C-alpha positions as CSV (number, residue, x, y, z in Angstrom):
1,M,-20.2,-48.4,-33.8
2,R,-21.6,-47.8,-37.3
3,D,-20.0,-45.4,-39.8
4,L,-23.1,-43.3,-40.3
5,V,-26.7,-42.7,-39.1
6,V,-29.1,-40.9,-41.4
7,L,-31.9,-39.1,-39.7
8,Y,-35.0,-39.0,-41.9
9,E,-38.8,-38.5,-41.9
10,H,-39.7,-39.1,-45.6
11,P,-38.6,-42.6,-46.7
12,Q,-39.3,-42.1,-50.4
13,W,-37.2,-39.0,-50.5
14,Q,-34.3,-40.7,-48.9
15,Q,-34.5,-44.1,-50.7
16,P,-32.0,-43.1,-53.5
17,L,-29.5,-42.1,-50.8
18,F,-30.0,-45.3,-48.9
19,D,-29.6,-47.4,-52.1
20,A,-26.3,-45.6,-52.9
21,L,-25.0,-46.1,-49.4
22,T,-25.9,-49.8,-49.5
23,A,-24.3,-50.2,-53.0
24,R,-21.1,-48.6,-51.7
25,G,-21.0,-50.9,-48.7
26,V,-21.2,-48.1,-46.1
27,D,-22.2,-49.4,-42.7
28,F,-25.1,-47.1,-41.9
29,A,-28.4,-47.1,-40.1
30,A,-31.6,-45.2,-41.1
31,Y,-33.2,-43.4,-38.1
32,D,-36.9,-42.8,-38.5
33,L,-37.8,-39.6,-36.6
34,K,-41.6,-40.1,-36.7
35,A,-41.8,-42.3,-33.6
36,A,-38.7,-42.5,-31.5
37,A,-37.1,-41.9,-28.1
38,F,-33.7,-41.2,-26.6
39,S,-32.4,-40.5,-23.1
40,E,-29.5,-38.6,-21.6
41,S,-27.7,-41.9,-21.0
42,D,-27.7,-43.0,-24.6
43,L,-24.4,-43.2,-26.4
44,P,-23.9,-42.3,-30.1
45,A,-24.6,-45.2,-32.5
46,A,-22.1,-43.8,-35.1
47,R,-19.2,-41.6,-35.5
48,L,-21.2,-39.4,-37.9
49,Y,-24.9,-38.4,-38.2
50,F,-26.5,-36.9,-41.3
51,N,-29.7,-34.9,-40.7
52,Q,-32.3,-35.2,-43.6
53,A,-35.4,-34.1,-41.6
54,S,-37.6,-31.6,-43.4
55,P,-39.6,-28.6,-42.1
56,S,-42.5,-29.7,-44.3
57,A,-43.0,-32.9,-42.1
58,Y,-46.2,-31.3,-40.7
59,V,-48.0,-31.3,-44.0
60,R,-47.7,-35.1,-44.0
61,G,-49.0,-35.4,-40.4
62,N,-45.5,-35.8,-39.0
63,T,-45.2,-32.6,-37.0
64,R,-43.5,-34.3,-34.1
65,A,-40.5,-35.3,-36.2
66,V,-39.2,-31.7,-36.4
67,P,-38.8,-30.8,-32.6
68,Y,-37.6,-34.4,-32.0
69,A,-34.9,-34.1,-34.6
70,L,-33.7,-30.8,-33.2
71,A,-33.6,-32.1,-29.6
72,L,-31.8,-35.3,-30.8
73,M,-29.2,-33.3,-32.7
74,E,-28.5,-30.9,-29.9
75,D,-28.1,-33.9,-27.6
76,L,-25.6,-35.6,-30.0
77,E,-23.7,-32.3,-30.5
78,A,-23.4,-31.9,-26.7
79,Q,-21.6,-35.3,-26.7
80,G,-19.2,-34.1,-29.3
81,V,-20.7,-36.0,-32.2
82,R,-20.5,-34.4,-35.6
83,V,-24.0,-34.0,-37.2
84,L,-24.0,-33.0,-40.8
85,N,-26.7,-30.3,-41.4
86,G,-26.9,-30.2,-37.6
87,S,-28.9,-28.0,-35.3
88,K,-27.5,-24.7,-36.5
89,A,-28.4,-25.5,-40.1
90,F,-31.7,-27.0,-39.2
91,R,-32.7,-24.0,-37.1
92,L,-31.9,-21.8,-40.1
93,E,-34.0,-24.0,-42.4
94,L,-36.9,-23.8,-39.9
95,S,-37.1,-20.0,-39.9
96,K,-37.7,-17.9,-42.9
97,I,-37.2,-14.7,-40.9
98,A,-33.8,-16.1,-39.7
99,Q,-32.9,-16.7,-43.3
100,S,-33.7,-13.1,-44.1
101,R,-31.7,-11.8,-41.2
102,L,-28.7,-13.9,-42.3
103,M,-28.8,-12.6,-45.8
104,R,-29.2,-9.0,-44.5
105,R,-26.1,-9.5,-42.4
106,L,-24.2,-10.9,-45.4
107,G,-25.3,-8.0,-47.6
108,I,-27.1,-10.3,-50.1
109,D,-30.2,-9.0,-51.8
110,H,-33.3,-10.8,-50.4
111,P,-37.1,-10.1,-50.0
112,R,-37.9,-7.7,-47.2
113,S,-39.7,-9.8,-44.5
114,A,-41.5,-9.3,-41.2
115,A,-42.7,-12.0,-38.8
116,F,-46.0,-11.8,-36.7
117,N,-47.9,-14.1,-34.4
118,H,-51.4,-12.6,-34.5
119,V,-53.7,-11.0,-37.0
120,A,-54.0,-8.0,-34.7
121,A,-50.3,-7.3,-35.2
122,V,-50.2,-7.7,-39.0
123,R,-50.7,-4.0,-39.7
124,S,-47.2,-3.1,-38.6
125,A,-45.9,-5.9,-40.9
126,V,-47.9,-4.4,-43.8
127,E,-46.5,-1.0,-43.1
128,E,-43.0,-2.4,-43.2
129,I,-43.4,-4.7,-46.3
130,G,-46.3,-3.2,-48.3
131,L,-48.9,-4.9,-50.4
132,P,-49.3,-7.0,-52.4
133,A,-47.1,-9.4,-50.5
134,I,-46.4,-13.1,-49.9
135,L,-47.8,-14.7,-46.8
136,K,-46.0,-17.8,-45.6
137,P,-45.4,-19.8,-42.5
138,N,-42.1,-19.0,-40.8
139,Q,-41.5,-22.8,-40.7
140,G,-42.1,-23.4,-44.4
141,G,-41.5,-26.4,-46.6
142,S,-42.6,-27.5,-50.1
143,G,-44.5,-24.2,-50.6
144,A,-47.1,-25.2,-48.0
145,R,-49.6,-22.5,-46.9
146,M,-48.2,-19.8,-49.1
147,Y,-50.4,-17.1,-50.5
148,K,-50.2,-13.9,-52.4
149,V,-52.3,-11.3,-50.5
150,N,-53.4,-7.9,-51.9
151,T,-55.2,-6.4,-48.9
152,L,-55.4,-6.5,-45.2
153,A,-58.8,-8.2,-45.6
154,D,-57.1,-11.0,-47.5
155,I,-54.9,-11.7,-44.5
156,D,-57.7,-11.5,-42.1
157,E,-59.8,-13.9,-44.1
158,L,-57.0,-16.4,-44.2
159,L,-55.7,-16.1,-40.6
160,G,-58.6,-14.8,-38.6
161,G,-60.4,-16.8,-36.0
162,D,-59.0,-20.2,-35.1
163,S,-57.5,-20.9,-38.5
164,D,-55.4,-24.1,-38.5
165,L,-53.1,-22.4,-41.0
166,W,-51.1,-21.1,-38.0
167,A,-49.7,-24.6,-37.4
168,P,-47.0,-25.7,-36.7
169,D,-45.3,-22.8,-35.0
170,H,-48.0,-20.1,-34.9
171,L,-45.6,-17.7,-36.6
172,F,-46.2,-16.2,-40.1
173,V,-44.0,-14.1,-42.3
174,L,-45.1,-11.3,-44.6
175,Q,-42.6,-11.1,-47.4
176,E,-42.0,-8.6,-50.2
177,Y,-43.8,-9.7,-53.4
178,L,-41.4,-9.9,-56.3
179,D,-43.1,-9.9,-59.6
180,H,-41.2,-12.4,-61.9
181,D,-41.8,-14.6,-64.9
182,A,-42.4,-18.0,-63.1
183,R,-42.8,-19.9,-66.3
184,G,-40.3,-18.2,-68.6
185,Q,-37.5,-17.1,-66.3
186,G,-38.4,-19.3,-63.4
187,I,-36.1,-19.6,-60.3
188,I,-32.6,-20.8,-60.0
189,R,-31.6,-23.5,-57.4
190,L,-28.0,-24.1,-56.5
191,E,-27.0,-27.4,-54.9
192,F,-23.9,-27.4,-52.7
193,I,-21.9,-30.2,-51.1
194,G,-19.2,-29.2,-48.5
195,G,-19.2,-25.6,-49.8
196,E,-18.7,-26.6,-53.5
197,L,-21.4,-26.3,-56.2
198,L,-22.8,-29.6,-57.3
199,Y,-25.1,-28.3,-60.0
200,A,-27.5,-25.5,-60.8
201,M,-31.0,-25.9,-62.3
202,R,-33.7,-23.6,-63.6
203,V,-37.2,-24.4,-62.2
204,R,-40.2,-23.2,-64.1
205,S,-43.7,-23.2,-62.8
206,S,-47.1,-21.7,-63.6
207,G,-47.1,-19.7,-60.4
208,G,-47.4,-22.5,-57.9
209,F,-45.3,-22.5,-54.7
210,N,-44.4,-26.2,-54.5
211,L,-41.0,-26.3,-56.3
212,C,-39.7,-29.4,-54.5
213,P,-37.3,-31.0,-57.0
214,S,-37.8,-34.6,-55.6
215,E,-39.0,-37.0,-58.3
216,V,-41.5,-38.2,-55.7
217,C,-43.2,-34.8,-55.8
218,H,-42.5,-33.9,-59.4
219,P,-41.9,-37.1,-61.4
220,V,-40.2,-37.2,-64.8
221,D,-42.3,-37.3,-68.0
222,G,-45.5,-36.0,-66.4
223,V,-46.2,-39.2,-64.4
224,E,-48.5,-38.4,-61.5
225,G,-46.6,-37.6,-58.3
226,A,-47.2,-38.7,-54.7
227,C,-46.8,-35.4,-53.0
228,A,-48.7,-34.1,-50.0
229,L,-48.9,-30.8,-51.9
230,P,-49.6,-31.8,-55.5
231,A,-49.1,-29.1,-58.1
232,A,-52.0,-28.1,-60.3
233,T,-49.8,-27.6,-63.3
234,P,-46.5,-29.2,-64.2
235,T,-43.2,-27.8,-62.9
236,T,-40.1,-28.3,-65.0
237,F,-36.5,-28.7,-63.8
238,E,-33.7,-28.0,-66.3
239,P,-29.9,-28.1,-66.0
240,Y,-28.5,-24.6,-65.8
241,A,-24.8,-24.6,-66.8
242,E,-24.4,-20.8,-67.3
243,V,-25.0,-19.9,-63.7
244,P,-23.1,-16.6,-63.0
245,A,-20.1,-16.9,-60.8
246,E,-21.4,-14.0,-58.6
247,A,-24.5,-16.0,-57.9
248,V,-22.5,-19.1,-56.9
249,A,-20.3,-17.0,-54.6
250,A,-23.4,-15.5,-52.9
251,G,-25.0,-18.9,-52.5
252,R,-21.8,-20.3,-51.0
253,Q,-21.7,-17.4,-48.5
254,I,-25.2,-18.2,-47.3
255,F,-24.4,-22.0,-47.3
256,L,-21.2,-21.6,-45.2
257,A,-22.6,-18.9,-42.8
258,G,-25.7,-21.0,-42.2
259,G,-23.7,-24.0,-41.1
260,L,-24.9,-26.2,-44.0
261,D,-23.0,-29.3,-45.2
262,I,-25.3,-30.3,-48.1
263,G,-28.1,-28.1,-49.3
264,G,-29.9,-26.0,-51.9
265,I,-30.1,-22.2,-52.2
266,E,-32.7,-20.5,-54.4
267,Y,-32.8,-17.1,-56.0
268,L,-34.9,-15.1,-58.5
269,E,-33.7,-13.1,-61.5
270,L,-36.0,-10.1,-61.9
271,A,-36.6,-8.0,-65.1
272,S,-35.0,-5.1,-63.3
273,G,-31.7,-6.9,-63.0
274,R,-32.0,-7.7,-59.3
275,R,-30.8,-11.2,-58.3
276,V,-32.7,-12.0,-55.1
277,F,-32.0,-14.9,-52.8
278,Y,-35.0,-16.1,-50.9
279,D,-34.8,-19.7,-49.6
280,V,-32.4,-22.1,-47.9
281,N,-32.9,-25.8,-47.9
282,A,-30.8,-28.3,-45.9
283,N,-32.8,-31.3,-47.1
284,S,-31.8,-31.0,-50.8
285,N,-34.0,-33.6,-52.5
286,L,-31.5,-33.9,-55.3
287,R,-32.9,-34.4,-58.8
288,R,-31.1,-37.2,-60.6
289,P,-32.1,-36.3,-64.2
290,V,-30.6,-32.8,-63.8
291,A,-27.3,-34.1,-62.4
292,Q,-27.2,-36.8,-65.1
293,A,-27.3,-34.1,-67.7
294,F,-24.0,-32.9,-66.3
295,G,-22.6,-36.4,-66.4
296,F,-22.9,-37.8,-62.9
297,D,-25.3,-39.3,-60.4
298,P,-26.0,-36.8,-57.5
299,F,-26.4,-39.5,-54.9
300,E,-23.1,-41.1,-55.8
301,R,-21.5,-37.7,-55.3
302,V,-23.1,-37.4,-51.9
303,V,-21.8,-40.8,-50.9
304,D,-18.4,-39.9,-52.2
305,W,-18.3,-36.9,-49.9
306,L,-19.8,-38.8,-47.0
307,V,-17.2,-41.5,-47.3
308,Q,-14.5,-38.9,-47.1
309,V,-16.0,-37.3,-44.0
310,I,-16.4,-40.7,-42.4
311,A,-12.7,-41.4,-43.0
312,A,-11.8,-38.1,-41.5
313,Q,-13.8,-39.0,-38.4
314,A,-12.0,-42.3,-37.8
């Protein structure tokens, strides 16, 4: 039995982790979720599994990876196997409306949100949220299929008829539009491991929605990326050492209540003084240059933690 199995769909995103595990001598296997099978008679291949599947798999033509990952994790957990970022965390990551409900329960400021499955039902969502608003898939990922809408006609034009924008789960969310300075103030992303803050960074864009911190999607020094959702203008990622303790505490609340083991929590700082949390990411896509500015390699820190968890499972 191996020490660890890593569930993945995007090999380029996970390569730095695989390299760090190999360098440390961890006995692990990489489990590709894109084309796989399991049965109820299968026994676990490791004492510990680590889920690194992403909700955005569908934008890369790998829609099947997501329901398979969820079914596999639930099967493993039913056998008593520990799965890091397991089914509870993954279900939360897969649902923007579930994230909103969690933050509401915790009393954490977040954008008002309403889910709907048909254009005919959108009017009630608009009455709840108002316009302008942000339209996004309930199963988001990498800013895919997100739009600012100003009128009911905008929504009807986007989603009317047999629009393929409804994929993968035929559920959209209308979310409160929060006017903010995307280039100047940007958004703040907090990365946690085991409930402790790893680092914080400020992400500045020119209004685009793809803020994935992976160097595959947003390479360093302006090199062209290899992302399924390329950004029209550069997005910058900067170390943020002065993150308020209250923000870290709120992010930790979301992290722990959501059942995450490793993940990123994002929030906006508005001119009004509101601090609004809006996104939960179990597949962190750690950014090495940001962590190095704080004096460490993030993937080495992940392996440090994984080795401790593996030892505790023995």
